[in-house]
N, C-alpha and C positions, 0 to 999 in steps of 0.2 A: 108619572109623567109631569105632575106639577112640581115634584122635587127636582126633576131634571131641568124644567124651565127655570126655576129659581136658581139653580146652580149656574146656568148660563147667564142669567141676568146679573147675579151677584159678582161673577168673575169678569164681566165685561169691562173694558177700559173706563167707560164712564159709569159712575156710581149712581145708584137709585136714590131719590130723595128720601129723607128719613121717614116722612109720613107714609110713603108707599111701602117702605121696608116694614113698618110697623103693621101694615095691613096684611102683607104677604107672609111674613114669617110664621104667625100662628097657624096658617093654613098648611104649611109644609108637612108637619106631623112626623118628622124624621128625627127630631132631637129637641133639646130644651134650651141651648145656649144661644143668645142673640149677639150679633156683631155690634161693635161700637160704631156709631154713625160717623162717616167721614174718614174711617181708617182704610188705607189701601190694601190690596190683595198681595200676599207674598207667596212665592213658590221656592222651596228649599230642596235641592237634591244633594244627598250625601252619598258619594260613591266610594266604596272602600275596597282597596286591592287586597287580594289574598284571603278573603273572607269566605270560608266554606260553610254551607248551610247546616251541616250536621254538628257544628260546634256552637250553635245558639241554643240557649236553654228554652227559648220559646218554640224551638223546633224539635224538642225532645232530648237535648243533650243532658247527660246525667251530672254535669257540673253547672253551677249558677254563674255562667259567663256574662250574661247580658240582661240584667234586671231593668236597665233604662230602656233598651230596645224592646224588651218584653212589654213594658208599660206602653210604649209608643204603639206597638202592634195592637194592644187592647183597645186603643182608641181609633183604629182603622181596620185595614185589611192586611192579613199576613198570607202571602202566597207560598204554599208548601211545595209547589212544583214550579219553581222559577229557574231559568237557565241562562247562563251567559252565552253570548253568541261567539265568543272567542276566548281561548285561554291565554292570549297575548294581551299585555297591558294596553298598548295603543289601540289594538283592534276592538277590545271590550269597550273602551271609552268612545271609540268612533261610533259603535253601534248605539250607545246611549244617546250621544249628542245629535245623531242624524236620523235615527229611527230606521236605519237601513242595515242590511247585512254587512258585516265587517269586511267580507271579501271584496266589496266594491272600493275599499280604501287601501287595498293591499297591492304592492308592486312586487313583481318577481325579480329579485336581484341575486347576486352570487350567494350560494349557500355559505353560512358561517354560523358558528356557535357563540360568537361574541355578542353579549346582550346589547352593548351600546351600538355597535355596528348594525344590528338588526332593527334599531329604531328607525333607520332610514327607509325601511321597507314600507313604512306607512305614510300615506299622504291623502287626505280627504279631498276628493275632487270638488271643485267649487260648484259644480252643477248639482251636487246632492243637497237635499233640504237640510236645515239645521233648526233644532229646537230653539236656540237662542234668537235666531233670526225672526222666527214667528212671533216671539214675545216682543222683540223690538218693534216689529211692524204693528203691533197692537198696544204700543205706548207703555210697555214695561221697561223699567231700567234693568240692565243685565250685567252680571259680573261673574267671572270664574276665578277660583282660588286653587291653583294647581300645586301638587306636591311631588312632581317627578319631571325630569327634563324631556322625557318622551312625549309629553303632551305640550307641544310647542306650537306657537303661532305659525312657524315656518312649515309645519306639517298640516296646517289647516284647522287646528283645534280651536283657534281663537275667533273664528268667523261668527259674527252675530253678538259677540260680547263687547259691550261698550268699555268695560274694564276687564283686562285679562291679567291677573296677578300670577305671573309665571314662577316657576321653581327658581329660587335664588338663595342658595344656602350661604350663611355667614359663618365661617369657621369658628368665630368667637362667641356666637350666640346659638346655643342648641335650639332655642324656641323659634328659630327662623325657618325650621322645617318640621314636617310632621304635623300632628293635630294642632299643636300650639301655634305654629306658624300660620296655617290657613285660618284658624279660628280668630286670631288676633286681627288678621286682615279683614276677615268677614265682618267682625263687629265694628271696626273702624269705618268700613264701607256703610254699614247699616246706620251708623251714627249720622251720616250725611244725608240719609233718606228722609224726606218729609213724611209726616204721618199718613197723608192722603196718597202717597206714591205707590204705584204697583211695581213689584220687583221680582226678579228671578236670579237666584244665585246657585251656582254649581260648585260644590265643595268636594275636593278630591283628597282622600286620605291614604297615604301609603305606609303607615306605621307598621302594619303586620308584615308587609313585604320587606321593609327596611330592618326589621327585627333581626334577620339573619345576617345582614351585613354590619350591623352595629353591635351585635352580641348581647342583647338584652335591653331592658328599659330601665327599671329601678329595682333595688334589692327587694322591696315590698311585693312588687308584681311578679318578679322573677320566681319567687318562692311562694306565691299565693296558693297555688295548688300543689299537692304532693304527686310525684310521678307515680304512675301505675306500675305496680310490681310485675305485672304480667308482660309489660313492654320493656324487658330488660336487655334486649338485643342492642349491640352497638353497631350502627351502620358504618360500612366502610367509607373511606374518603377517596374521591377521584381527583386526578390531576387536571382534568379539563374544566372549561368554563360551564359546560352542561354535560350531564351524564345520566344514564339510567342505572338504577340499583346501587347508587353511591351518592354521597353528599358532594356537590361541586366544592372544590378546595376554597373558592372565593366565598363560600357560605359557611365553611367550617371555622369555628372559633377556637379551635385547639382542644386538647384533652379528649377523653373517651366518654362522651355523653351517650346515654342510652336513648332509645326511641322514646321512652316514657318521659325522659327529662326534656326532650325537644318539644313533645306535646304539651307538657305542663308549662313550659316557657311561653308557647303560643297562647295557651288558654289564659295565662296570666296577663299577657299583653292585650288580649281581647278584653278581659275584665277591666284593665286600666282604661282602654279606649272607650268602653261602655260608660265607665264613670265620668269620663270627659263629656260624652254626649249628654248624660244626665245634667251636667252643669250647664252645657249649651242650651238645652231646652228650658232649663230654669231661668237663665238669663234672658232668652227670648220672651218668656212669660212675664218677667219682671218689667220688661220694656214694652209690654202690651202688644207684641208682635205675634205671639204663637197662636192666638185664637183666630186670627184672620190669615194664617199661613198654612198652605199645604206642604207637608213634609213627606218626602220619599227617601228611603234608605235602601241601597242595593249593593250587594257584593259584585264586584266586576269580574272576578274569577276566584278559584280556590287555591289551596296549598296542599301539596302532597307530603305524606309521611310514609312513603314507600308503597302505599296502597295501589297505585298504578305504575310503579316503577321509578317515580321521581321522589327525592327527599328534599324537603325545604325548597321546593321549586314547583312551578306549574308549567304546563305545556302539552298535556295529554287530552284526548277527547273522551275522557271518562267522567263519571259523576263527581269524584272528589275535586276535579278542577272546574267543572261547569255547573254543578248544582249550587246555586247561590241564594242567599235570602233576599226577599223583596217585601218591603213594608211600604204601603201607601196609606198615609193618614191625612185625608182631606181636612181642610180648615173646618173647624167646628161650625162656622157660619154656614157651610153648605149642608149641614144636617144629614150626612150620609150615615149608614149603619155602622156601629162600632163593634169590635171584638170579633170580626169575621176571620175565620181560618179556612182558606179555600184550597182545594186540590186542582183548581183550574190551571192548565199549563200556561205559563207565561214566559216570554223571552225578553232579553235585555232590549231588543228593538222595539218592544211594546211601550217602554216608559215614556218616550217622547210623545206619541199620539195620545197616550192616556192622560198626561198632564195637560195637553193642549185642550182635550175635550172636557176635562174637569173645569178648566177655566172658560169653557164656552167658545173656544177658537177652533177654526177649521184646520183639519189635517192636510198638509200640502201635498201636491203631486209628487210621487216618487218616494214617500215616506211609507215603507212597506210594513212597518209594525202594525199590530192590531191593538186598538184601544181596549183597555181592560176596564173602562169606566162602568159598563153595565155589571161586571162582576163586583166592582167596588160598591155599587149601589145595591147589590143583592138582587139584581134583575136577571142574571144569567149565571148558569153553572160553568160555562166555558166559552171562550171567544176564539180559540184556536185548538186544532187537534194536536199539532205537532210544533215543537220548537227545534231549531237547527243550529249547528255549530260547526266551525272549521278553523284550521290554523294551528298554532303551537308548533310542536316538534314533529308532528305527523302529517302525512298527506291524508286526503280522504275527508270524511264528514261524520257527524253524529247526529242522531235524531232522538227526540225525547217526547214522550207523552205522559199522562198522569200516573202511569204504572211501569212503563218500560224505558230502558235506554237501548239504543241500537247503535253500534259503532262499526264503520266500515273504513279501516285505516291501514296505513303502513307506518308503524312507529319509527321515529327517527328519520323519516324520509326527507324532511325539510332541512336537515342539518348536515354536518360533515360526515365523512366516512368514519371518523373516530367516534362520533356520537352514535352512528348506526351500529358499529361493532359493540358498543356498550350494551345494546339491546340484544343483538343476536349472538354475540361472542365470536363472530367470524367476519369475513370480508364480504359476505353476500349481501345483496340488497335485502332490506326487511320484507318478510312475507306479508301478504295482505291478511288482515285479521277481520273476521265477521263475527261480532259478538252481540248477543241479546241478553239483556239483564232484566229480569222481572223483579223490580224492587219490592213488591209487595210479598214475594216469597223468599227473597234473600236480601237482608239489610247490609251486606257487605258493600264496600266501595271499591272502585278501581279497575274492575274488569280483568283481572289477571287470572282468574279461574275459568273453568268451563262454563259456558253460558247456558241460558235456558233453552230447552228444546220445544220451541213453538215456531216451526218453520212458516206457517201462514202469517203470523204476526211479523216475523223478521222480514219476509218478503214485502209486506205492505209498507213497512217503515223504510226499508231500503229503496223501494220505488219512489216513495215520497221525497227522500233525500236526494236521489238521483235527479228527479225532475226539478226540485227546487234549485240545485246547484247548476244544472244545465241552463236555466233561465238567468241565474245570477251571473254566470259566466258571459252570457250574451250582453247583459247590461254592462258588465265590466269591460268588455271589448269595445263597446260604444264610448264609454266614459274615458278609456284610456287611448282612444284614437285608432284602435286596430280595425274597427268596422264603422260604417256609417249607418245611423238609424234608418235612413231612407233605403238602404240596401238590404235590410232584413226582409224575410218573407212576410207576408201579411199575418200568417198564423203565428210567427215568432213575435211580431209586434203586439198581437192580440194577447198572447200568453203573458208577455211582460206587463202589458197594461192591466190584465186582470190581477196579477200579482203585485200591482203597484210598484213595479221595478223600472218603469219607463222613466228615463232621466228627464228632468225638467229642462226644456230648451226654449 
């Protein structure tokens, strides 16, 4: 309790006098490092597209891909059962920035397989809460550093950020995009922050996704890992923008590359990115920022290597696209436990309320994510039973707990007939799939095989997903003007309020 009180006091906008700090810190008993008097509180979120959990060495991968992130995890809490709320790039980020289900920010438009056209399907309603708004309201300086045109202020992603550094590629300067571009802007922004200033920065990195469009990174990293001999199959190439069971032509870089070569290319790009993160953390440490900064690293969605039917792409409701890493490393001044590896189920929507509570701030109305602060403090085994996801190229939903995945979907149903045919091989509508995956018994990813035979558990998870998305659709109807809040039945309003889905009005 005392550690929690200290956390709230230390993260509050006004700082404690140095004498009071000196009296309180020895009593906390959660660590040994003391903050520097007069130094402001920092919150840094690093959101990485295309980062699947099973390719991090700290999560059991057999290649040393992430030594810097492994080290960061050893200083905080590593969530081994964290799940993206959407396999779509804008949807995943919307859930992180609002703490709400991504469905609330999705608009039903004409079906298309074009990636750029599909960006217009996303628009965050102004009524939804924003992580950045809460920090601004509590005297934090806020900034976002964005690495993709889909995260635009026109779609509502800039709300609450005092500075929004949008995607602006310079064809003459490679370092204007990717990690180099966002890191350069981040450090320039931090240079203007006074030592006593509280700040929040959202750093978006698209390097792993852009890998397929640019055809590699550098020779050193492209060949850092040897391709696995067992993965010697050469995936076919499709003519469409999106396709099942083939590489989309826009992501094919020519030649007959094996699946093992694609995987090695991805792992090398991840190792390169991890090396850059190590340099970033070192620079923050040199500047005296790291000790008073809470750092959260999260994958926004994963990448398929054929495991769920997609190659070098994402958009399924399976674990290879939705199981993502989540590392929360509270500022050492908060004296939280270190080196925790938890199986507590977490969702991308939980990040916003967790960061707010770490800093002693209130979670606003309508932010339906569950704070994981008690897990980070070592005071709770779990804060939620299920995580949910929807979107991508399938209709339906997925439900996850610490052991199972349950998928109720129609693959390809949100795309064109051409995409659907690539799944089914004919002109018929995709059939409904009900798949239960017991991850403790079967480590395979992707859900393409026969599922586990546990009907009672499948029914429980299906019911949970059905009830959750029924309430989400009610909130979505209100937000998008199809229904009025006052016209809902009392029990509907009560259910939405209980689930923290009631839009702020």
